[in-house]
Structures are given as C-alpha cells and as structure tokens.
Backbone as JSON Lines, residues from 0, in Angstrom:
{"i":0,"aa":"M","n":[-9.96,5.5,-23.33],"ca":[-11.36,5.18,-23.15],"c":[-11.59,4.75,-21.71]}
{"i":1,"aa":"E","n":[-12.6,5.26,-21.12],"ca":[-12.91,4.94,-19.73],"c":[-13.38,3.49,-19.64]}
{"i":2,"aa":"Y","n":[-12.98,2.81,-18.6],"ca":[-13.24,1.39,-18.41],"c":[-14.71,1.03,-18.55]}
{"i":3,"aa":"F","n":[-15.59,1.8,-17.99],"ca":[-17.01,1.51,-18.03],"c":[-17.76,2.51,-18.92]}
{"i":4,"aa":"A","n":[-17.09,3.04,-19.93],"ca":[-17.68,4.09,-20.77],"c":[-18.93,3.59,-21.49]}
{"i":5,"aa":"N","n":[-18.98,2.33,-21.88],"ca":[-20.11,1.8,-22.64],"c":[-21.16,1.15,-21.76]}
{"i":6,"aa":"R","n":[-21.04,1.32,-20.47],"ca":[-21.99,0.71,-19.55],"c":[-22.91,1.78,-18.97]}
{"i":7,"aa":"P","n":[-24.11,1.36,-18.59],"ca":[-25.0,2.33,-17.95],"c":[-24.41,2.82,-16.63]}
{"i":8,"aa":"D","n":[-24.82,4.02,-16.21],"ca":[-24.3,4.59,-14.96],"c":[-24.44,3.65,-13.8]}
{"i":9,"aa":"G","n":[-25.51,2.89,-13.71],"ca":[-25.7,1.94,-12.63],"c":[-24.6,0.89,-12.59]}
{"i":10,"aa":"A","n":[-24.15,0.44,-13.75],"ca":[-23.07,-0.55,-13.79],"c":[-21.76,0.07,-13.3]}
{"i":11,"aa":"R","n":[-21.53,1.33,-13.65],"ca":[-20.32,2.02,-13.21],"c":[-20.33,2.14,-11.68]}
{"i":12,"aa":"E","n":[-21.45,2.58,-11.13],"ca":[-21.55,2.72,-9.68],"c":[-21.38,1.38,-8.99]}
{"i":13,"aa":"L","n":[-21.97,0.32,-9.57],"ca":[-21.83,-1.01,-9.0],"c":[-20.38,-1.46,-9.03]}
{"i":14,"aa":"A","n":[-19.68,-1.2,-10.13],"ca":[-18.27,-1.58,-10.24],"c":[-17.43,-0.87,-9.18]}
{"i":15,"aa":"Q","n":[-17.74,0.41,-8.95],"ca":[-17.01,1.17,-7.92],"c":[-17.22,0.53,-6.56]}
{"i":16,"aa":"E","n":[-18.46,0.22,-6.25],"ca":[-18.77,-0.37,-4.95],"c":[-18.15,-1.76,-4.82]}
{"i":17,"aa":"I","n":[-18.22,-2.54,-5.89],"ca":[-17.65,-3.88,-5.84],"c":[-16.15,-3.81,-5.57]}
{"i":18,"aa":"Q","n":[-15.44,-2.95,-6.26],"ca":[-13.99,-2.87,-6.05],"c":[-13.67,-2.37,-4.65]}
{"i":19,"aa":"R","n":[-14.38,-1.38,-4.18],"ca":[-14.16,-0.88,-2.81],"c":[-14.44,-1.98,-1.8]}
{"i":20,"aa":"E","n":[-15.54,-2.7,-1.99],"ca":[-15.89,-3.78,-1.07],"c":[-14.85,-4.9,-1.12]}
{"i":21,"aa":"R","n":[-14.36,-5.21,-2.3],"ca":[-13.34,-6.26,-2.44],"c":[-12.05,-5.85,-1.72]}
{"i":22,"aa":"L","n":[-11.68,-4.59,-1.88],"ca":[-10.48,-4.12,-1.2],"c":[-10.65,-4.17,0.32]}
{"i":23,"aa":"S","n":[-11.79,-3.7,0.8],"ca":[-12.05,-3.72,2.24],"c":[-12.1,-5.15,2.77]}
{"i":24,"aa":"A","n":[-12.71,-6.06,2.02],"ca":[-12.77,-7.45,2.44],"c":[-11.38,-8.09,2.47]}
{"i":25,"aa":"A","n":[-10.57,-7.78,1.46],"ca":[-9.2,-8.3,1.43],"c":[-8.42,-7.78,2.63]}
{"i":26,"aa":"F","n":[-8.55,-6.49,2.92],"ca":[-7.84,-5.92,4.06],"c":[-8.29,-6.56,5.37]}
{"i":27,"aa":"A","n":[-9.59,-6.85,5.49],"ca":[-10.09,-7.51,6.7],"c":[-9.51,-8.92,6.82]}
{"i":28,"aa":"D","n":[-9.43,-9.64,5.71],"ca":[-8.9,-11.0,5.73],"c":[-7.41,-11.05,6.04]}
{"i":29,"aa":"L","n":[-6.69,-10.0,5.69],"ca":[-5.25,-10.0,5.95],"c":[-4.93,-10.07,7.44]}
{"i":30,"aa":"A","n":[-5.82,-9.59,8.28],"ca":[-5.6,-9.67,9.73],"c":[-5.45,-11.13,10.16]}
{"i":31,"aa":"D","n":[-6.18,-12.05,9.51],"ca":[-6.07,-13.47,9.83],"c":[-4.7,-14.03,9.46]}
{"i":32,"aa":"S","n":[-3.99,-13.32,8.59],"ca":[-2.64,-13.73,8.18],"c":[-1.57,-13.03,9.0]}
{"i":33,"aa":"G","n":[-1.98,-12.24,9.98],"ca":[-1.01,-11.52,10.8],"c":[-0.5,-10.24,10.19]}
{"i":34,"aa":"I","n":[-1.27,-9.7,9.26],"ca":[-0.87,-8.47,8.58],"c":[-1.88,-7.38,8.92]}
{"i":35,"aa":"I","n":[-1.4,-6.29,9.49],"ca":[-2.25,-5.14,9.77],"c":[-2.49,-4.42,8.44]}
{"i":36,"aa":"A","n":[-3.77,-4.23,8.09],"ca":[-4.13,-3.6,6.82],"c":[-5.01,-2.39,7.12]}
{"i":37,"aa":"V","n":[-4.59,-1.23,6.62],"ca":[-5.28,0.02,6.96],"c":[-5.59,0.8,5.68]}
{"i":38,"aa":"E","n":[-6.86,1.19,5.6],"ca":[-7.28,2.03,4.5],"c":[-7.16,3.49,4.93]}
{"i":39,"aa":"R","n":[-6.68,4.36,4.01],"ca":[-6.51,5.81,4.26],"c":[-5.79,6.07,5.58]}
{"i":40,"aa":"A","n":[-4.63,5.5,5.69],"ca":[-3.81,5.62,6.91],"c":[-3.02,6.93,6.87]}
{"i":41,"aa":"G","n":[-3.61,7.99,7.34],"ca":[-2.93,9.27,7.37],"c":[-2.88,9.93,6.01]}
{"i":42,"aa":"L","n":[-2.03,10.96,5.93],"ca":[-1.92,11.75,4.71],"c":[-0.77,11.35,3.81]}
{"i":43,"aa":"S","n":[0.25,10.71,4.39],"ca":[1.47,10.42,3.65],"c":[2.02,9.07,4.08]}
{"i":44,"aa":"L","n":[3.11,8.67,3.44],"ca":[3.75,7.4,3.77],"c":[4.19,7.36,5.23]}
{"i":45,"aa":"S","n":[4.82,8.42,5.7],"ca":[5.27,8.43,7.1],"c":[4.08,8.44,8.05]}
{"i":46,"aa":"D","n":[3.02,9.16,7.71],"ca":[1.79,9.11,8.52],"c":[1.26,7.69,8.59]}
{"i":47,"aa":"G","n":[1.24,7.02,7.45],"ca":[0.73,5.66,7.38],"c":[1.47,4.72,8.31]}
{"i":48,"aa":"W","n":[2.81,4.81,8.31],"ca":[3.59,3.95,9.2],"c":[3.35,4.33,10.66]}
{"i":49,"aa":"S","n":[3.09,5.59,10.95],"ca":[2.75,6.0,12.31],"c":[1.42,5.39,12.75]}
{"i":50,"aa":"V","n":[0.45,5.37,11.84],"ca":[-0.84,4.75,12.15],"c":[-0.64,3.26,12.42]}
{"i":51,"aa":"V","n":[0.13,2.61,11.57],"ca":[0.41,1.18,11.76],"c":[1.09,0.94,13.1]}
{"i":52,"aa":"D","n":[2.09,1.75,13.43],"ca":[2.78,1.6,14.72],"c":[1.82,1.71,15.88]}
{"i":53,"aa":"A","n":[0.86,2.61,15.79],"ca":[-0.12,2.78,16.86],"c":[-1.03,1.56,16.98]}
{"i":54,"aa":"L","n":[-1.27,0.86,15.88],"ca":[-2.15,-0.31,15.89],"c":[-1.44,-1.59,16.32]}
{"i":55,"aa":"K","n":[-0.12,-1.59,16.27],"ca":[0.65,-2.81,16.58],"c":[0.38,-3.32,18.0]}
{"i":56,"aa":"S","n":[0.17,-2.44,18.95],"ca":[-0.04,-2.89,20.33],"c":[-1.34,-3.68,20.47]}
{"i":57,"aa":"D","n":[-2.31,-3.45,19.59],"ca":[-3.57,-4.19,19.61],"c":[-3.49,-5.48,18.8]}
{"i":58,"aa":"A","n":[-2.37,-5.72,18.15],"ca":[-2.2,-6.91,17.31],"c":[-0.83,-7.53,17.59]}
{"i":59,"aa":"P","n":[-0.67,-8.12,18.77],"ca":[0.65,-8.61,19.17],"c":[1.24,-9.72,18.3]}
{"i":60,"aa":"T","n":[0.4,-10.43,17.54],"ca":[0.93,-11.49,16.67],"c":[1.17,-11.01,15.24]}
{"i":61,"aa":"A","n":[0.88,-9.75,14.96],"ca":[1.09,-9.22,13.61],"c":[2.58,-9.19,13.28]}
{"i":62,"aa":"W","n":[2.89,-9.52,12.06],"ca":[4.29,-9.56,11.62],"c":[4.57,-8.61,10.46]}
{"i":63,"aa":"G","n":[3.5,-7.96,9.97],"ca":[3.69,-7.02,8.87],"c":[2.47,-6.15,8.68]}
{"i":64,"aa":"A","n":[2.55,-5.26,7.71],"ca":[1.46,-4.32,7.46],"c":[1.38,-3.96,5.98]}
{"i":65,"aa":"V","n":[0.19,-3.49,5.61],"ca":[-0.06,-2.94,4.28],"c":[-1.06,-1.8,4.46]}
{"i":66,"aa":"F","n":[-0.9,-0.75,3.68],"ca":[-1.82,0.37,3.77],"c":[-1.71,1.25,2.53]}
{"i":67,"aa":"Y","n":[-2.73,2.08,2.38],"ca":[-2.63,3.22,1.47],"c":[-3.02,4.45,2.28]}
{"i":68,"aa":"H","n":[-2.52,5.6,1.86],"ca":[-2.79,6.83,2.59],"c":[-3.58,7.79,1.69]}
{"i":69,"aa":"A","n":[-3.89,8.95,2.23],"ca":[-4.74,9.91,1.51],"c":[-4.14,10.33,0.16]}
{"i":70,"aa":"Q","n":[-2.83,10.49,0.08],"ca":[-2.21,10.86,-1.2],"c":[-2.37,9.74,-2.22]}
{"i":71,"aa":"D","n":[-2.29,8.48,-1.75],"ca":[-2.52,7.35,-2.66],"c":[-3.96,7.37,-3.18]}
{"i":72,"aa":"H","n":[-4.88,7.65,-2.28],"ca":[-6.28,7.75,-2.66],"c":[-6.47,8.85,-3.71]}
{"i":73,"aa":"D","n":[-5.89,10.0,-3.47],"ca":[-5.99,11.1,-4.42],"c":[-5.36,10.74,-5.76]}
{"i":74,"aa":"D","n":[-4.23,10.04,-5.72],"ca":[-3.58,9.6,-6.97],"c":[-4.48,8.63,-7.73]}
{"i":75,"aa":"A","n":[-5.18,7.75,-7.0],"ca":[-6.1,6.82,-7.64],"c":[-7.23,7.58,-8.32]}
{"i":76,"aa":"L","n":[-7.75,8.59,-7.64],"ca":[-8.81,9.42,-8.23],"c":[-8.33,10.12,-9.49]}
{"i":77,"aa":"A","n":[-7.04,10.45,-9.53],"ca":[-6.47,11.14,-10.69],"c":[-6.08,10.18,-11.81]}
{"i":78,"aa":"G","n":[-6.28,8.88,-11.59],"ca":[-6.0,7.92,-12.65],"c":[-4.62,7.29,-12.61]}
{"i":79,"aa":"H","n":[-3.96,7.3,-11.46],"ca":[-2.6,6.76,-11.36],"c":[-2.53,5.42,-10.66]}
{"i":80,"aa":"G","n":[-3.63,4.74,-10.46],"ca":[-3.64,3.45,-9.78],"c":[-3.62,3.63,-8.28]}
{"i":81,"aa":"L","n":[-4.0,2.57,-7.57],"ca":[-3.95,2.59,-6.11],"c":[-2.71,1.85,-5.68]}
{"i":82,"aa":"H","n":[-1.83,2.53,-4.99],"ca":[-0.55,1.96,-4.59],"c":[-0.57,1.67,-3.1]}
{"i":83,"aa":"L","n":[-0.07,0.5,-2.77],"ca":[-0.08,0.03,-1.39],"c":[1.33,-0.07,-0.85]}
{"i":84,"aa":"A","n":[1.55,0.52,0.31],"ca":[2.82,0.37,1.01],"c":[2.73,-0.9,1.85]}
{"i":85,"aa":"F","n":[3.85,-1.53,2.08],"ca":[3.87,-2.78,2.84],"c":[5.22,-2.95,3.5]}
{"i":86,"aa":"G","n":[5.29,-3.84,4.45],"ca":[6.57,-4.17,5.06],"c":[6.4,-5.08,6.25]}
{"i":87,"aa":"A","n":[7.49,-5.74,6.61],"ca":[7.53,-6.6,7.79],"c":[7.98,-5.77,8.98]}
{"i":88,"aa":"F","n":[7.59,-6.2,10.16],"ca":[7.97,-5.49,11.37],"c":[9.38,-5.85,11.84]}
{"i":89,"aa":"D","n":[9.88,-7.0,11.44],"ca":[11.23,-7.42,11.81],"c":[12.23,-6.44,11.2]}
{"i":90,"aa":"I","n":[13.09,-5.84,12.03],"ca":[14.07,-4.88,11.51],"c":[15.46,-5.48,11.41]}
{"i":91,"aa":"G","n":[15.55,-6.79,11.64],"ca":[16.83,-7.48,11.57],"c":[17.2,-7.87,10.15]}
{"i":92,"aa":"P","n":[18.13,-8.8,10.04],"ca":[18.63,-9.2,8.72],"c":[17.56,-9.87,7.83]}
{"i":93,"aa":"E","n":[16.46,-10.33,8.41],"ca":[15.4,-10.98,7.64],"c":[14.34,-10.0,7.14]}
{"i":94,"aa":"H","n":[14.55,-8.7,7.38],"ca":[13.52,-7.72,7.03],"c":[13.09,-7.8,5.56]}
{"i":95,"aa":"E","n":[14.04,-7.83,4.65],"ca":[13.67,-7.84,3.23],"c":[12.97,-9.13,2.84]}
{"i":96,"aa":"V","n":[13.43,-10.26,3.35],"ca":[12.8,-11.54,3.04],"c":[11.37,-11.55,3.57]}
{"i":97,"aa":"L","n":[11.19,-11.11,4.81],"ca":[9.86,-11.09,5.4],"c":[8.96,-10.05,4.74]}
{"i":98,"aa":"S","n":[9.51,-8.92,4.35],"ca":[8.73,-7.92,3.63],"c":[8.25,-8.46,2.28]}
{"i":99,"aa":"S","n":[9.1,-9.23,1.62],"ca":[8.7,-9.87,0.36],"c":[7.55,-10.84,0.61]}
{"i":100,"aa":"K","n":[7.59,-11.54,1.74],"ca":[6.5,-12.45,2.07],"c":[5.21,-11.69,2.35]}
{"i":101,"aa":"V","n":[5.33,-10.54,3.01],"ca":[4.14,-9.7,3.23],"c":[3.52,-9.35,1.88]}
{"i":102,"aa":"A","n":[4.34,-8.87,0.96],"ca":[3.83,-8.48,-0.36],"c":[3.17,-9.66,-1.07]}
{"i":103,"aa":"A","n":[3.78,-10.83,-0.98],"ca":[3.23,-12.01,-1.64],"c":[1.87,-12.38,-1.05]}
{"i":104,"aa":"V","n":[1.76,-12.34,0.27],"ca":[0.49,-12.65,0.94],"c":[-0.57,-11.62,0.56]}
{"i":105,"aa":"V","n":[-0.2,-10.35,0.55],"ca":[-1.13,-9.28,0.19],"c":[-1.62,-9.48,-1.24]}
{"i":106,"aa":"C","n":[-0.71,-9.7,-2.17],"ca":[-1.11,-9.89,-3.58],"c":[-2.01,-11.1,-3.74]}
{"i":107,"aa":"Q","n":[-1.68,-12.19,-3.09],"ca":[-2.51,-13.39,-3.16],"c":[-3.91,-13.1,-2.62]}
{"i":108,"aa":"C","n":[-4.0,-12.4,-1.53],"ca":[-5.29,-12.06,-0.93],"c":[-6.1,-11.14,-1.85]}
{"i":109,"aa":"L","n":[-5.46,-10.11,-2.39],"ca":[-6.15,-9.21,-3.3],"c":[-6.7,-9.96,-4.51]}
{"i":110,"aa":"R","n":[-5.87,-10.82,-5.09],"ca":[-6.32,-11.61,-6.25],"c":[-7.46,-12.55,-5.86]}
{"i":111,"aa":"G","n":[-7.36,-13.1,-4.66],"ca":[-8.42,-13.98,-4.17],"c":[-9.75,-13.26,-4.01]}
{"i":112,"aa":"H","n":[-9.7,-11.95,-3.89],"ca":[-10.91,-11.14,-3.79],"c":[-11.29,-10.51,-5.12]}
{"i":113,"aa":"G","n":[-10.65,-10.98,-6.2],"ca":[-11.02,-10.53,-7.53],"c":[-10.41,-9.23,-7.98]}
{"i":114,"aa":"L","n":[-9.38,-8.76,-7.29],"ca":[-8.7,-7.53,-7.69],"c":[-7.44,-7.88,-8.47]}
{"i":115,"aa":"T","n":[-7.1,-7.04,-9.42],"ca":[-5.89,-7.21,-10.2],"c":[-4.79,-6.38,-9.55]}
{"i":116,"aa":"C","n":[-3.65,-7.02,-9.31],"ca":[-2.54,-6.27,-8.72],"c":[-1.24,-6.78,-9.3]}
{"i":117,"aa":"D","n":[-0.22,-5.96,-9.18],"ca":[1.11,-6.39,-9.58],"c":[2.14,-5.78,-8.64]}
{"i":118,"aa":"W","n":[3.26,-6.43,-8.61],"ca":[4.37,-6.0,-7.77],"c":[5.64,-6.46,-8.46]}
{"i":119,"aa":"T","n":[6.67,-5.64,-8.42],"ca":[7.92,-5.93,-9.14],"c":[8.76,-7.02,-8.47]}
{"i":120,"aa":"G","n":[8.48,-7.32,-7.21],"ca":[9.31,-8.26,-6.46],"c":[10.39,-7.56,-5.65]}
{"i":121,"aa":"R","n":[10.47,-6.25,-5.79],"ca":[11.44,-5.47,-5.01],"c":[10.73,-4.81,-3.84]}
{"i":122,"aa":"V","n":[11.31,-4.92,-2.65],"ca":[10.66,-4.34,-1.47],"c":[10.67,-2.82,-1.48]}
{"i":123,"aa":"T","n":[11.44,-2.23,-2.36],"ca":[11.45,-0.77,-2.48],"c":[10.33,-0.26,-3.39]}
{"i":124,"aa":"D","n":[9.63,-1.17,-4.06],"ca":[8.52,-0.8,-4.94],"c":[7.2,-1.18,-4.29]}
{"i":125,"aa":"R","n":[6.21,-0.37,-4.51],"ca":[4.91,-0.62,-3.91],"c":[4.05,-1.53,-4.78]}
{"i":126,"aa":"I","n":[3.05,-2.12,-4.16],"ca":[2.08,-2.94,-4.87],"c":[1.11,-2.0,-5.58]}
{"i":127,"aa":"R","n":[0.76,-2.36,-6.81],"ca":[-0.17,-1.54,-7.6],"c":[-1.45,-2.33,-7.83]}
{"i":128,"aa":"V","n":[-2.57,-1.73,-7.49],"ca":[-3.88,-2.32,-7.77],"c":[-4.45,-1.56,-8.96]}
{"i":129,"aa":"A","n":[-4.62,-2.28,-10.08],"ca":[-5.14,-1.65,-11.29],"c":[-5.65,-2.74,-12.23]}
{"i":130,"aa":"P","n":[-6.69,-2.5,-12.98],"ca":[-7.43,-1.24,-12.95],"c":[-8.18,-1.09,-11.64]}
{"i":131,"aa":"F","n":[-8.35,0.14,-11.22],"ca":[-9.1,0.4,-10.01],"c":[-10.1,1.51,-10.28]}
{"i":132,"aa":"V","n":[-11.36,1.2,-10.19],"ca":[-12.43,2.17,-10.44],"c":[-12.78,2.81,-9.11]}
{"i":133,"aa":"W","n":[-12.54,4.09,-9.02],"ca":[-12.83,4.82,-7.78],"c":[-13.32,6.2,-8.16]}
{"i":134,"aa":"G","n":[-14.47,6.55,-7.76],"ca":[-15.02,7.85,-8.09],"c":[-15.36,7.99,-9.55]}
{"i":135,"aa":"G","n":[-15.65,6.87,-10.21],"ca":[-16.08,6.92,-11.6],"c":[-14.96,7.01,-12.61]}
{"i":136,"aa":"R","n":[-13.72,6.83,-12.18],"ca":[-12.61,6.95,-13.11],"c":[-11.91,5.61,-13.23]}
{"i":137,"aa":"H","n":[-11.43,5.32,-14.41],"ca":[-10.64,4.12,-14.63],"c":[-9.21,4.4,-14.22]}
{"i":138,"aa":"V","n":[-8.67,3.55,-13.37],"ca":[-7.35,3.79,-12.82],"c":[-6.43,2.66,-13.28]}
{"i":139,"aa":"A","n":[-5.43,2.98,-14.11],"ca":[-4.59,1.92,-14.63],"c":[-3.11,2.25,-14.75]}
{"i":140,"aa":"A","n":[-2.68,3.46,-14.51],"ca":[-1.28,3.83,-14.69],"c":[-0.43,3.39,-13.51]}
{"i":141,"aa":"A","n":[0.82,3.08,-13.76],"ca":[1.73,2.63,-12.69],"c":[2.57,3.77,-12.15]}
{"i":142,"aa":"V","n":[2.8,3.73,-10.87],"ca":[3.7,4.66,-10.22],"c":[4.55,3.85,-9.26]}
{"i":143,"aa":"K","n":[5.86,4.03,-9.28],"ca":[6.73,3.32,-8.37],"c":[7.1,4.23,-7.22]}
{"i":144,"aa":"G","n":[7.24,3.65,-6.05],"ca":[7.63,4.42,-4.89],"c":[8.27,3.52,-3.86]}
{"i":145,"aa":"G","n":[8.81,4.08,-2.83],"ca":[9.43,3.29,-1.77],"c":[8.42,2.77,-0.79]}
{"i":146,"aa":"V","n":[8.83,1.73,-0.11],"ca":[7.97,1.14,0.92],"c":[7.99,2.02,2.13]}
C-alpha cells in the first residue's frame, strides 16, 4: 500500500516537498558540523567522491562528507530508499572511527529534521533514509552498499 494512498493528492505533494525540504535543510546544516553534504553528486559513487574532492578546497575545515548521486535518486524513485554515502577525509588509522562519527552526525541531523534513517554501524554500509516520498512513491526498501 502506498504511504499516502488514502490522502488527497495535495497531501501527497506536500509530503514530497516537506521531505525534500527537510533533506536539503539537513544537508545545509551539516556544513556547520564540518561535513560537506551534496545532493545528486554525479552519476555514481565514484563521481560523488570526485564532486566532494572538488568542493574540499572551498571548505578547509571540513572533516567528512555525505552525498547521494543520480543512481541513488533513481533507486529512490523505484522504491528502494534513498541511500547516502559518507566518510571521513582522514586516510590514516583513524579513518574508520572518524567515518563512524560522520555517519552518527549525519543520522542525528537527519532525525533532527524529522527524517527517518538507519545505519548498521558499519562504515562499509550506507545510511538509508526511509520511508522517503519522492515523485509520489513510497520508498521503504533497504539496499546495502559500500561507502
């Protein structure tokens, strides 16, 4: 059953806008935490990290990043949830610990903006935002992937 199936079309459209606005607001707030957050960062995971790398020079105090790319967006439209890649910029021995902190900050921020998200606690798994209403579809299925 679709999430907003029993609601008027106006409520469905409002829910879509509210979730999109909440996500955008959360991503904007993450910059205050030193996390570069990018919506639709390229076409793929590697594209997304390239976009983040290009933005790092404009954010010298940033210590991590979170993003989704075009394939994630398409997967969300298909009903597979919106998955967020994340990671710390430190490539030394603290990378996993700091990447876990990035994920924790991102999840806290998303929840603070009224979005439901989950994460397994493993840096090799992505953050899942669900349910996520985008393009009139209820998005709730989980997909695991690498950071």
